[in-house]
C-alpha positions in Angstrom: 0.0 0.1 -0.1 1.4 3.4 -0.9 1.8 6.2 1.1 -1.1 8.0 -0.7 -3.4 5.3 0.0 -2.7 5.3 3.6 -4.2 9.0 3.7 -7.5 7.5 2.8 -9.4 7.3 6.2 -12.4 5.0 7.1 -14.8 7.7 6.8 -13.4 8.5 3.4 -13.7 4.9 2.3 -17.4 4.8 3.5 -18.0 8.0 1.3 -16.3 6.7 -1.7 -18.2 3.5 -1.5 -21.5 5.4 -1.1 -20.6 7.6 -4.1 -19.8 4.7 -6.3 -22.8 3.1 -5.4 -24.8 6.0 -6.1 -23.3 6.6 -9.4 -23.1 3.1 -10.4 -27.1 3.2 -10.3 -27.2 6.0 -12.6 -24.3 4.8 -15.1 -24.5 1.1 -15.5 -21.4 1.0 -18.0 -18.5 -0.5 -15.8 -15.9 1.8 -17.4 -17.7 4.7 -16.5 -18.3 3.6 -13.0 -14.5 2.8 -12.6 -13.5 6.2 -13.7 -16.1 8.2 -11.7 -14.6 6.1 -8.6 -11.2 7.2 -9.8 -12.0 10.8 -9.8 -13.8 10.9 -6.5 -10.9 9.0 -4.9 -8.2 11.4 -6.3 -10.3 14.4 -5.3 -10.3 13.0 -1.6 -6.5 12.4 -1.5 -5.8 16.0 -2.3 -7.5 16.7 1.0 -6.0 14.5 3.6 -7.6 14.6 7.1 -5.5 16.0 9.8 -4.6 13.1 12.5 -6.3 13.2 15.7 -4.3 14.6 18.7 -3.4 12.1 21.2 -4.7 12.7 24.6 -2.7 14.2 27.0 -2.7 15.7 30.5 -0.9 18.7 32.2 -0.8 18.5 36.1 1.2 21.5 37.8 2.9 20.3 40.8 1.3 23.1 42.9 -2.1 22.2 41.7 -2.1 19.1 43.9 -1.5 18.6 47.7 0.9 16.6 49.6 -1.0 13.9 51.3 0.1 12.0 54.6 1.0 8.3 53.7 -0.8 6.9 56.7 -0.9 4.1 57.9 2.1 3.2 56.1 4.3 6.3 57.9 3.7 9.3 59.9 6.3 11.2 58.4 6.3 10.4 54.8 4.3 12.5 52.4 2.9 11.7 48.8 1.9 13.9 46.1 -0.3 12.0 43.5 0.3 13.5 39.8 -1.4 10.6 37.8 -3.3 7.6 38.5 -4.2 5.1 35.7 -6.8 2.4 36.3 -6.2 0.9 33.2 -2.2 0.1 33.5 -2.5 0.1 37.5 0.1 2.9 37.2 0.8 5.7 39.9 2.9 8.7 39.2 3.7 10.4 42.4 6.3 12.3 44.3 7.3 11.0 47.7 9.1 12.9 50.5 11.1 11.6 53.3 12.2 13.5 56.1 16.1 13.2 56.9 16.6 10.3 58.7 13.3 8.4 58.0 12.2 5.7 55.8 9.3 3.5 54.6 8.9 -0.1 55.9 9.9 -2.9 54.0 7.7 -3.7 51.0 7.2 -5.9 47.9 6.3 -4.5 44.5 4.3 -6.7 42.0 5.4 -4.8 39.1 8.4 -2.6 38.1 9.4 0.8 39.5 11.3 3.9 38.4 12.5 6.3 41.0 14.0 9.7 40.1 15.7 11.6 42.8 14.9 15.3 42.9 16.5 16.3 46.2 18.3 14.8 48.9 20.1 11.5 49.2 18.5 8.1 50.1 19.3 4.2 49.5 17.7 0.9 50.4 18.9 -1.0 53.6 19.5 -4.0 51.3 21.6 -2.0 48.8 25.2 -0.5 48.9 24.6 2.4 46.5 23.5 5.8 47.6 21.0 7.6 45.3 21.1 11.7 44.8 19.7 14.4 42.9 19.7 13.4 39.2 19.9 9.9 39.8 17.5 7.1 38.4 16.8 3.9 40.2 15.0 0.9 38.2 13.3 -2.0 40.3 12.1 -4.7 38.8 8.9 -6.8 39.3 8.8 -8.8 42.4 11.6 -6.9 44.4 11.7 -6.1 47.8 13.4 -3.5 49.7 13.6 -0.9 52.6 14.1 2.9 51.4 15.6 5.4 54.1 16.5 9.0 53.7 20.2 9.7 54.4 21.4 12.6 56.5 20.1 15.0 59.1 19.1 18.1 57.6 18.2 17.5 53.8 14.7 15.6 53.0 14.7 13.1 50.3 12.2 13.8 47.3 11.8 11.3 44.6 9.5 11.0 41.4 8.1 7.5 41.5 6.6 5.5 38.5 5.1 2.5 40.1 3.2 -0.4 38.4 0.7 -2.7 40.2 0.4 -3.5 44.0 2.9 -2.6 46.8 2.6 -4.8 49.8 4.1 -3.4 52.9 5.2 -5.2 56.1 5.6 -4.6 59.6 8.8 -5.3 61.3 7.6 -8.8 62.2 6.7 -9.7 58.7 3.0 -9.2 59.0 1.2 -7.3 56.3 0.9 -3.5 57.0 -1.0 -2.4 53.8 -1.2 -3.0 50.2 -1.2 0.0 48.0 -2.3 0.0 44.3 -4.0 2.8 42.1 -7.3 2.3 43.7 -6.0 2.8 47.2 -4.0 6.0 46.0 -7.1 7.4 44.4 -9.1 6.6 47.8 -6.4 8.4 49.7 -6.2 11.4 47.6 -9.9 11.9 47.4 -10.4 11.4 51.2 -7.7 14.1 51.9 -9.2 16.4 49.4 -12.6 16.1 51.3 -11.0 16.6 54.8 -9.0 19.5 53.7 -11.9 21.3 51.6 -10.0 21.0 48.4 -11.7 20.3 45.1 -10.2 17.4 43.7 -8.6 17.0 40.2 -9.4 14.3 38.0 -5.9 12.6 38.0 -7.2 9.6 35.8 -8.2 11.7 32.6 -6.2 11.6 29.6 -7.0 15.2 28.3 
């Protein structure tokens, strides 16, 4: 199929069929009908339809609040930027005060963590992440994040897919987090604070 043929949309094809059928009723001669179809097709190809714009969503950091990450932590806060029910994905900022951390947890999906400020690591790892660094965690990974230092908080941008299972120090399940619990926490906080919530699940 040539590039010109690709420009003919489904609507155009339907119109061509309708026009061809209408004219064939008037002009029984196949040669004339074929010439008529070709003429109409050529005219439509000269005016290709503009492609539809892919949906997008702009979220200003200041337009969404920091939400306490309870009952998982009394000190950590989360700022939801995007909640995707279809992919089971949450995009959010997480803020940890210096010297604090999150309980050990297990990810059912992959996670990407980009550091915006501060320094942090996993108790199970030897590296230390700082501003501008990116950490990629595979699905089924488990770790215990902690903010390093005494005076600088750690702020990270997180892209999280699937469930996150948090555990107590004795190995009991503390909480299971996913897109649904994220949406519930966000809406509940907005209601308590008297804030009009944004639709963070929208595409445009």
